[in-house]
C-alpha positions as CSV (number, residue, x, y, z in Angstrom):
1,M,-22.4,17.8,24.6
2,R,-20.1,14.8,24.8
3,G,-22.6,12.7,22.9
4,S,-22.5,15.0,19.8
5,G,-18.7,14.9,19.8
6,S,-18.9,11.1,19.9
7,I,-21.2,11.0,16.9
8,L,-18.9,13.4,15.0
9,T,-15.9,11.4,15.9
10,G,-17.7,8.2,14.8
11,G,-18.7,9.8,11.5
12,V,-15.1,10.9,10.9
13,S,-13.9,7.3,11.6
14,I,-16.3,5.8,9.1
15,F,-15.6,8.4,6.4
16,F,-11.8,8.1,6.9
17,G,-11.9,4.3,6.9
18,L,-14.2,4.1,3.8
19,I,-12.4,6.7,1.7
20,V,-8.8,5.7,2.6
21,G,-9.7,2.0,2.5
22,I,-11.2,2.2,-1.0
23,L,-8.4,4.4,-2.4
24,V,-5.6,2.5,-0.8
25,C,-7.1,-0.9,-1.7
26,K,-7.4,0.1,-5.4
27,I,-3.9,1.6,-5.7
28,V,-2.3,-1.3,-3.8
29,H,-4.2,-3.9,-5.8
30,E,-3.1,-2.6,-9.2
31,S,0.4,-1.8,-8.0
32,G,0.7,-5.4,-6.6
33,H,0.1,-6.8,-10.1
34,A,2.5,-4.5,-11.8
35,L,5.3,-4.6,-9.3
36,T,5.2,-8.4,-9.2
37,A,5.2,-8.6,-13.0
38,S,8.2,-6.2,-13.0
39,V,10.2,-8.2,-10.5
40,L,9.5,-11.4,-12.3
41,G,10.6,-10.3,-15.7
42,G,7.7,-8.2,-17.1
43,R,7.7,-4.5,-17.6
44,I,5.5,-1.7,-16.2
45,E,4.2,0.2,-19.3
46,T,1.9,2.9,-18.1
47,V,0.5,4.3,-14.8
48,R,-2.6,6.3,-15.0
49,M,-4.4,8.1,-12.2
50,S,-7.4,10.4,-12.5
51,F,-9.8,12.1,-10.1
52,P,-11.8,9.2,-8.5
53,R,-15.1,9.7,-10.3
54,R,-15.3,6.1,-11.0
55,F,-13.7,2.9,-9.7
56,G,-11.1,2.7,-12.5
57,F,-9.4,5.9,-11.4
58,F,-6.1,4.2,-11.0
59,S,-4.6,1.7,-13.5
60,V,-1.3,0.2,-14.3
61,S,-0.6,-1.6,-17.5
62,Y,2.3,-4.1,-17.7
63,S,3.6,-6.9,-19.8
64,E,3.3,-10.3,-18.1
65,P,6.4,-12.1,-17.2
66,P,7.3,-15.4,-19.0
67,G,6.1,-18.7,-17.5
68,D,2.9,-19.9,-15.9
69,W,4.0,-19.7,-12.3
70,R,5.2,-16.1,-12.8
71,K,2.0,-15.1,-14.5
72,G,0.0,-16.9,-11.8
73,L,1.9,-15.0,-9.0
74,T,1.4,-11.7,-10.9
75,I,-2.3,-12.3,-11.1
76,L,-2.5,-13.4,-7.4
77,M,-0.5,-10.5,-6.1
78,G,-3.2,-7.9,-6.9
79,T,-5.3,-9.3,-4.0
80,G,-2.2,-10.6,-2.3
81,A,-0.8,-7.1,-1.9
82,T,-4.1,-5.9,-0.4
83,T,-4.1,-8.8,2.0
84,I,-0.6,-7.9,3.2
85,V,-1.7,-4.3,3.7
86,A,-4.8,-5.5,5.6
87,Y,-2.7,-7.4,8.0
88,L,-0.3,-4.5,8.4
89,L,-3.2,-2.1,9.1
90,V,-4.8,-4.4,11.7
91,L,-1.5,-5.0,13.4
92,L,-1.0,-1.2,13.5
93,A,-4.5,-0.8,15.1
94,L,-3.7,-3.6,17.5
95,G,-0.2,-2.6,18.5
96,W,-0.1,1.2,18.6
97,R,-1.9,3.5,20.9
98,L,-3.9,5.4,18.3
99,P,-6.8,7.6,19.1
100,V,-10.0,5.6,19.1
101,W,-11.3,7.4,15.9
102,L,-8.1,6.7,14.0
103,R,-8.0,3.0,15.2
104,M,-11.6,2.5,14.1
105,G,-10.9,4.1,10.7
106,T,-7.8,2.0,10.3
107,L,-9.7,-1.2,11.1
108,L,-12.4,-0.3,8.5
109,A,-9.6,0.4,5.9
110,A,-8.0,-2.9,6.8
111,S,-11.3,-4.8,6.4
112,I,-11.9,-3.3,3.0
113,C,-8.4,-4.5,1.9
114,A,-9.0,-7.9,3.5
115,Y,-12.3,-8.4,1.7
116,D,-10.6,-7.6,-1.7
117,M,-9.1,-11.1,-1.7
118,F,-12.1,-12.9,-0.3
119,L,-14.6,-11.3,-2.7
120,Y,-12.4,-11.7,-5.8
121,A,-11.9,-15.4,-5.0
122,T,-15.3,-16.5,-3.8
123,L,-18.1,-14.5,-5.5
124,P,-17.2,-15.4,-9.1
125,L,-17.1,-19.0,-8.1
126,L,-20.8,-18.5,-7.1
127,G,-21.6,-16.9,-10.5
128,L,-21.6,-13.4,-9.0
129,R,-19.6,-10.3,-9.9
130,R,-16.5,-9.6,-7.7
131,G,-18.1,-6.5,-6.2
132,L,-21.7,-7.9,-6.2
133,L,-22.9,-5.0,-8.4
134,F,-19.6,-4.2,-10.3
135,G,-16.4,-5.9,-11.4
136,G,-15.7,-8.9,-13.5
137,R,-16.9,-12.4,-13.2
138,H,-13.6,-14.3,-13.0
139,A,-12.0,-15.4,-9.8
140,E,-8.7,-13.7,-10.3
141,P,-6.8,-15.1,-7.2
142,V,-8.0,-18.6,-7.9
143,E,-6.9,-18.4,-11.5
144,G,-3.5,-17.1,-10.3
145,A,-3.1,-19.9,-7.8
146,E,-4.1,-22.5,-10.4
147,L,-1.4,-21.2,-12.8
148,M,1.1,-21.6,-9.9
149,G,0.0,-25.3,-9.5
150,I,-2.0,-24.7,-6.3
151,P,-5.3,-26.7,-6.4
152,T,-8.4,-24.6,-6.0
153,G,-9.6,-26.5,-2.9
154,L,-6.3,-26.0,-1.1
155,F,-6.2,-22.3,-2.0
156,L,-9.7,-21.8,-0.7
157,I,-8.9,-23.6,2.6
158,A,-5.8,-21.4,3.0
159,L,-7.9,-18.3,2.2
160,S,-10.5,-19.3,4.8
161,V,-7.8,-19.8,7.5
162,S,-6.2,-16.4,6.6
163,F,-9.6,-14.7,6.7
164,A,-10.4,-16.2,10.1
165,V,-7.0,-15.1,11.5
166,F,-7.5,-11.6,10.1
167,H,-10.9,-11.3,11.8
168,T,-9.6,-12.6,15.1
169,L,-6.9,-9.9,15.1
170,A,-9.4,-7.2,13.9
171,Y,-11.8,-8.3,16.7
172,R,-9.0,-8.0,19.3
173,A,-8.1,-4.5,18.0
174,L,-11.8,-3.5,18.0
175,R,-12.2,-4.7,21.6
176,N,-9.3,-2.4,22.6
177,C,-11.4,0.6,21.3
178,M,-14.2,-0.1,23.7
């Protein structure tokens, strides 16, 4: 009997992590662009949310702030915001005594948010779409960093270090589940 409960709990963890991770990641990503633009002198024009039948269920339109570095930071903070949320979620899973199913789901959601930056930055540089099968073909975070005056190579090195640190923390949190 205990085995079937574990399978059910594992399924709930995966479902929770995937659904919450994708929804939160999309909302945080688009909000990151818009809120950054707003703080730097742009304006949020519309916010649209519909039932998530497709990936574009949430969108925010905004006017870009003046100046290249402001535009660059606005572009970068879509994935920057999801990276911040990824770190907060993995620290939550690492530091709090959550039930195992909730900790596993939180780690999955954190990973989805962390991969937003990595996939947006690297796959288009390889000629692929950001989401392998969907999404655009431009490396949004790299373009934002370039507008801010950060060389592509330096940005990719910093991204790799951040990705390694995230996975180290996620691995430690995962070990605490076992």
